[in-house]
N, C-alpha and C positions, 0 to 999 in steps of 0.2 A: 487588748482583746476588744475585735470589734462588734457592734451593740447593733440589735437591729430594732425598727419596729414594726407592727404590725396594726391598721387602724382601717375602720369603719365606721357608719352613721347608719342607725337606724331611729324608725319611731316608737317611741315609747318605753316611760322609765322600767317598768318589769322587763320587757323582754331584754333591755338593754341590761340592767343588772345580770339576768338568768344568762345571756351572752357571757360577760365579765367570770362570771364563776366557772361556766364551762370552758371558758380559757383556761383556768386555774389551772386544769388537768389535762393539759395538754402535754405531748412530750414531740420533743424537747420542754420543760418546764419554763414558763416565765419568769423573769426575775418580779415583772410587778406587772396588774394590769389594773388598769382604771378606766371609770365609768363617769360622764360628764356631759350634762344638758347644756348643749351650745347656746351663747346667750347672744343669739342672732332673731329673736322671738320666730324661730321655726318650728320648734316644737321636735327638732329631732336629736340623737345623742349621740354619743362619741366614745367607741369604743375601746382601749390600743391594750395592748402586750407590747413588753420590753422582751427582748431576749439576746443571751450569749452568744447563741449558733442562731443559724438560720432557719425560720420556724417552717411547720411543715405544711404547703402548698396546700396541698388537700386536704387536709384535715380543716384549716382555714375556711373553706370553700365548702365544704359538707356544716360547716359551722352556722357561716354565713346564711346559706340556705336556707338551715333548719328556722331560724329566727328572725328569716325577713330583713337580714342587712342586705348591705351593698357589699360588693366583692372588696375584700380585704388588699389593703394596699402596703404594700411590702419595700420596708428602706433600710439602706444600713448608714447607720450614722459614724460622723469622724469621732477617735478617741478625742474628747475635750474633759476637759474636766470644769463640768457645766454649772457647779456652784461658783466657782472662781470666775468666770466668765459673767454670770449673771451680776455677780459684787462688784464687774467693771462697770457693768452697762448700766446701772442703777443709782442715779446720784439720791442723794438727799431729799427729800422733800418738803419746802415749806406752803402750810394751808393756815392760814392767819398765823395765833399763836405758837401751832403746834408746827414742830420740826419731828421728821420721820426720819430715821438714817438705819444702815447695819453698823456692827461694830468695827468695821473695817475702815467708817468714819466718824468712830467716835470722835478722834482732834475735830471734829468738823462743826461740833457743837455749841451754836452760839450763846451764849450766856444768859440771853434775855429772851429765852421762850419756854414752851413744854415741850421735854424730850419724848419720845418714843423712842426704843429700842424694838425694832423689827427687823428680823432676819431674810433675808433675797430668799434663801431655798423654801420659807414654810408657808401655809396655808394659806388663803388666798383674802389680799388685806397687808398690802405695803404699800399703799398711799399714792402707789405710781398710777393705779388705773384710777380712771375720771369717777367712777361711783364711790372707791371709796377717798377719794381728794372734796368731791361735793360734800359727803358726808361734814368732813372734817371741816371746812369753810363754815358749811350752816350751824353745824357746834358754834362756834369760834363767834360768828354774828348774833345768836341770839344769848350766847354770854356777854358778848360787849353791847347787849341792849337790857341788859341788867337781869336776864333771865336766869335763876338760882335752880338746878336740877334736883329736887328731894330724893324722887325715888324713879332711878335709870334702867331702862334694862335695854341688851344689845342682843337682837333677835336673825339667827343665825350669824352668831359674830366672829367666823373665820380664826384669825389669828388674836382677834379681839382688841384691834388697835384703836375702836371706836367707843368700847368701855373703856379702855385705860386712859384714853386722852377724857372721857366725862370724871374721870375720876380722879385729875392729874390735876381739874380746878375745880373740886367741890367734895366736901366734907364726906357725904354720905356716900352709904355701899355702893355700888353700882352692878346688877347683874349681866352676867352673860351668855346666853345659851347656843348651842347649837346640835344640829339632828343629827350631824356626822361625828362618831367617839372619837378620832382621829384630829378633829379640828378639836375638839371641847384640851384634849391634852394639848396641843399647840396652842393654844389662846392659855391653860394655865404656867406653858411654861414661859412662855411672854411675860405674864404679870409675875411672875418669880423675877426671871431677868430685870423687871423695870422697877423692881422694890414696890411692888402695889397687892402683896399677900396681907387680905386680910380688908383691902378695899375692894377688888372685885372678886365674886363670886360666877367660876364657872360650870355650867349645869350642861347633861346631856337632855334635849330635849324637840318636839317638833312643835314649833309655835310656840303658844303659853303653857303649853300640857303641860306643866311638873307643879310639885308641891311647892317650892320656894320660889315662884312667879305667882302661884295662887295667892300665898301666904304676904306678899310687897307688894302685890298692886290694891290700889292704882297708881298707874305711872304716871309722873306728868312729865315724863321724856322717854318716847321710844325708839331707837332706830332699826332699823329692817333694812338694810343690804343685801337683797337676796336677786329675785327675777320678778318678772311681769305676774305671769301666772299665779304665783304663791304670795306675792304680795296682795292680788286679788281676792286669793282664797280666804287671807288670815285679815280682811276686811272688818266684818261684825266680830271676832274674838275681840282686833283691837280696840275697838270701838267700847267694847265690855270690859278692857283691862287700863283704858284710858282713862285720868282723874279729869273733871271739867276745864276746860281752860289748858290743857296739856297739850305738848306738841311732839308730833313724830315728826322722825325724816327719816325717808325712806328713797332706796335707790336700786339700783343693780333694772333700772328703765332706759328703753333705746326713746332716743327724742321723740320717736313717731306715736311712743306708746302712752305718753304720760299726759296725755289729754283722756285716755281711758281712764287710767289710775286713778285721776283725778276725781272723776265722776265716779270713780264707783266710792272712792271712800265720801265725797260729799254726800251720797245716798246714807252714810252710814252716820251723818251727823261731826265728819271731820273734813272742813274746806281746809282749802289752800293758802298759806301766810305767804309763802315763797318760791321760787324755783329758780335754778341754773344749770346748764347746760356745757358741758366740758367732751370738748371730741364729740360722740355718738350721744353719751348717756345723759340720761336728766338725772339728777338730786330734786325732788320736794321736801317742803317744810308743810306739814298739817298742823292745824291746831281744833282742837275736837271744842264744839259748839256747848254750851249750859245742856 
């Protein structure tokens, strides 16, 4: 059975989600609708739908015009087992002591590593993206330098790979939060798959706005692998949630955006400790001053 996609872009989170909701009511009905902020710093959002039969071009045109979006681009996709395809394409990732792999590569896990099982079909955070890889490397460097995380939180956790990495090497419980309910469910599945129940707690929250996070603060290590805009907005709250001399590992930052993020956090008393660029992305490690 053929699969069709219909994709467009527009400015603004609210109109993007409204357009996504409107697409769900189309006839023929889409099998799925996605709304994503583009990671290029443009401020644009992508809205797309999957259809088992060709979507109504006139209905798409009306929706695009009503929401101020660009004209939808409709494409027919070949019949492909995408999960199997992704599994073939994604090799295991080594980041310092960490080895991120899918179940299809379970026989390749070295004996002298900290293994993290993440399925390729899951939410963002398989270790292949420069942002996740940079965060894992940063964590490995801190641990190699003698740092031990006692209170750790992963904000915008996605698959919870960073929270699980911290739980692998330190004994204390780690918190993982995401604003997306589906991501929290995925994170919890991964926690169970990695035998980390009771070590990693996953909650749905925007930033630090959750009773579990408020009770656990102040944190001596905060992960936030999100995007520049949310990171900048989060700076004051993060300063309040971090312990003196605590660290923050931040990513989701394009190379050209890194200096601005560093400056914003410096204004809150959280200064640059280390930075690394992988491809187009920069990961920064910051430390809160007394």
